[in-house]
C-alpha positions as CSV (number, residue, x, y, z in Angstrom):
1,M,-22.1,45.7,16.7
2,Q,-23.7,49.4,16.1
3,R,-21.2,50.6,18.9
4,V,-18.3,48.8,17.1
5,A,-19.3,50.3,13.9
6,K,-19.1,53.9,15.9
7,G,-15.7,53.0,17.0
8,D,-16.2,51.8,20.7
9,R,-13.4,49.7,21.6
10,G,-15.0,48.7,24.9
11,A,-17.7,47.1,22.7
12,Y,-15.2,45.5,20.3
13,A,-13.2,44.1,23.1
14,A,-16.1,42.4,24.5
15,L,-17.1,40.7,21.2
16,V,-13.6,39.5,20.8
17,A,-13.7,38.1,24.3
18,D,-17.0,36.4,23.8
19,H,-16.0,34.9,20.2
20,L,-12.1,34.7,20.1
21,R,-12.1,30.9,21.8
22,P,-14.9,29.6,19.3
23,I,-13.3,31.1,16.3
24,S,-9.8,30.1,17.0
25,A,-10.9,26.4,17.8
26,Y,-12.8,26.1,14.3
27,A,-9.7,27.6,12.7
28,Q,-7.5,24.9,14.5
29,R,-9.8,22.2,13.5
30,M,-9.8,23.3,9.7
31,T,-6.1,24.0,9.6
32,G,-4.9,21.7,12.1
33,S,-2.1,24.2,13.1
34,A,-2.2,26.5,16.3
35,A,0.0,29.6,14.2
36,N,-2.6,29.3,11.2
37,A,-5.7,29.3,13.6
38,E,-4.0,32.2,15.2
39,D,-3.5,34.0,12.0
40,I,-7.2,33.3,10.8
41,A,-8.5,34.6,14.2
42,Q,-6.7,37.7,14.0
43,E,-7.8,38.5,10.3
44,V,-11.6,37.8,11.5
45,F,-11.3,40.1,14.5
46,L,-9.6,42.7,12.3
47,R,-12.5,42.4,9.6
48,L,-14.9,42.5,12.5
49,W,-13.6,45.9,13.5
50,L,-13.1,47.4,10.0
51,K,-16.5,46.0,8.7
52,A,-18.6,46.2,11.6
53,G,-20.9,48.8,9.7
54,E,-21.7,46.1,7.2
55,F,-23.0,43.5,9.6
56,D,-26.8,43.1,9.1
57,A,-28.6,41.3,12.0
58,K,-31.4,40.5,9.8
59,R,-29.3,38.4,7.5
60,A,-27.4,36.4,10.2
61,R,-26.2,35.8,13.7
62,L,-23.1,37.5,14.6
63,T,-21.6,34.2,15.3
64,T,-22.7,32.9,11.7
65,W,-21.2,36.1,10.2
66,L,-17.8,35.4,12.3
67,H,-17.7,31.7,11.3
68,Q,-18.5,32.5,7.8
69,M,-15.4,35.0,7.7
70,A,-13.2,32.3,9.4
71,H,-14.4,29.2,7.1
72,N,-13.5,31.5,3.8
73,L,-10.0,32.2,5.4
74,A,-9.3,28.6,6.1
75,I,-10.5,27.7,2.5
76,D,-8.1,30.3,1.1
77,L,-5.3,29.1,3.0
78,H,-6.0,25.6,2.3
79,R,-6.0,26.2,-1.3
80,K,-2.9,28.6,-1.3
81,K,-1.2,25.7,0.5
82,Q,-2.3,23.3,-2.1
83,R,-0.7,25.7,-4.9
84,E,2.2,25.7,-2.9
85,V,2.7,21.8,-2.9
86,S,2.3,21.9,-6.6
87,L,5.0,24.2,-7.1
88,E,7.1,21.8,-4.5
89,V,6.3,18.8,-6.9
90,M,7.3,20.7,-9.9
91,D,10.8,21.2,-8.1
92,I,10.3,25.0,-8.1
93,P,12.0,26.3,-4.9
94,D,9.8,28.8,-2.7
95,A,12.5,30.6,-0.4
96,A,9.6,32.7,1.0
97,V,7.7,30.0,2.5
98,P,9.6,28.7,5.8
99,S,9.0,25.0,6.5
100,T,7.6,24.8,10.1
101,P,6.8,21.8,12.2
102,E,3.2,20.9,12.7
103,E,1.9,20.4,16.3
104,P,1.3,16.7,17.1
105,V,-2.3,15.7,16.7
106,G,-4.5,12.9,18.0
107,P,-6.1,10.2,15.7
108,V,-9.6,12.1,15.6
109,A,-7.9,15.4,15.0
110,Q,-5.7,13.6,12.3
111,A,-8.7,12.0,10.6
112,L,-10.7,15.1,10.7
113,L,-7.6,16.8,8.7
114,Q,-7.9,14.0,6.0
115,L,-11.5,15.0,5.2
116,P,-12.1,16.9,2.2
117,E,-12.4,20.9,3.1
118,R,-16.2,21.0,2.6
119,Q,-16.6,17.9,5.0
120,R,-14.4,18.9,7.5
121,S,-15.9,22.3,7.7
122,A,-19.3,21.1,7.9
123,L,-18.4,18.4,10.6
124,A,-16.2,21.1,12.8
125,L,-18.9,23.6,12.5
126,T,-21.8,21.2,13.5
127,Y,-20.2,19.3,16.1
128,Y,-17.3,21.5,17.4
129,Q,-19.0,24.7,17.3
130,D,-22.4,23.3,18.0
131,L,-24.2,25.3,15.1
132,S,-27.4,24.2,13.7
133,N,-27.4,22.6,10.3
134,R,-29.4,25.8,8.9
135,E,-26.4,28.0,10.2
136,V,-23.8,25.8,8.9
137,A,-25.4,25.9,5.4
138,D,-25.5,29.7,5.8
139,I,-21.9,29.9,6.6
140,M,-21.0,27.6,3.7
141,G,-23.3,29.0,1.1
142,L,-24.9,25.4,0.8
143,S,-28.6,24.4,1.4
144,T,-29.4,22.4,4.5
145,R,-29.8,19.3,2.5
146,A,-26.3,19.6,1.0
147,V,-24.7,20.2,4.4
148,E,-26.7,17.0,5.6
149,S,-25.0,15.1,2.9
150,L,-21.8,16.6,3.8
151,L,-22.0,15.2,7.3
152,V,-23.2,11.9,6.5
153,R,-20.2,11.4,4.1
154,A,-18.0,13.1,6.6
155,R,-18.9,10.7,9.6
156,N,-18.4,7.7,7.0
157,A,-15.0,8.9,6.3
158,M,-14.2,9.8,9.8
159,K,-15.2,6.1,11.0
160,I,-13.1,4.5,8.1
161,Q,-10.0,6.6,9.1
162,L,-10.4,5.9,12.5
163,E,-10.7,2.0,11.8
164,I,-7.4,2.2,9.7
165,S,-5.5,4.0,12.5
166,L,-6.7,1.7,15.2
């Protein structure tokens, strides 16, 4: 990261190569859209380049820092979409928002997308990104106990969703 902070493009390319796939996968699971995941990943790595000097290895691992950025961007996107839906419900047209068909998803991915954002994020970070509860807590700004509680609720909700869909 020190080399990236000094403008070393080779070091930056190596970090992108190492972390692009897990960040993209997490963003895909959070948004349910490959296009949104690509946008989030692009923004994360732009911020990596621009804010490399702000990274503090004593406070967090790089993977935690990157996932935290992706998490925040996914939450921001989710909230933006909720506001857009609210405008649609009020019959206020928004010509600037194109309608694009989403990619088809399987029953597990669909059930994951039905979870509240915090449960979805905790589950995706823990099981799909293989991060520890402590790392997930750091990313989400929660206590480890709160993450464990979210995981219990998420697993129960997933079980119910999958039973309904089968």
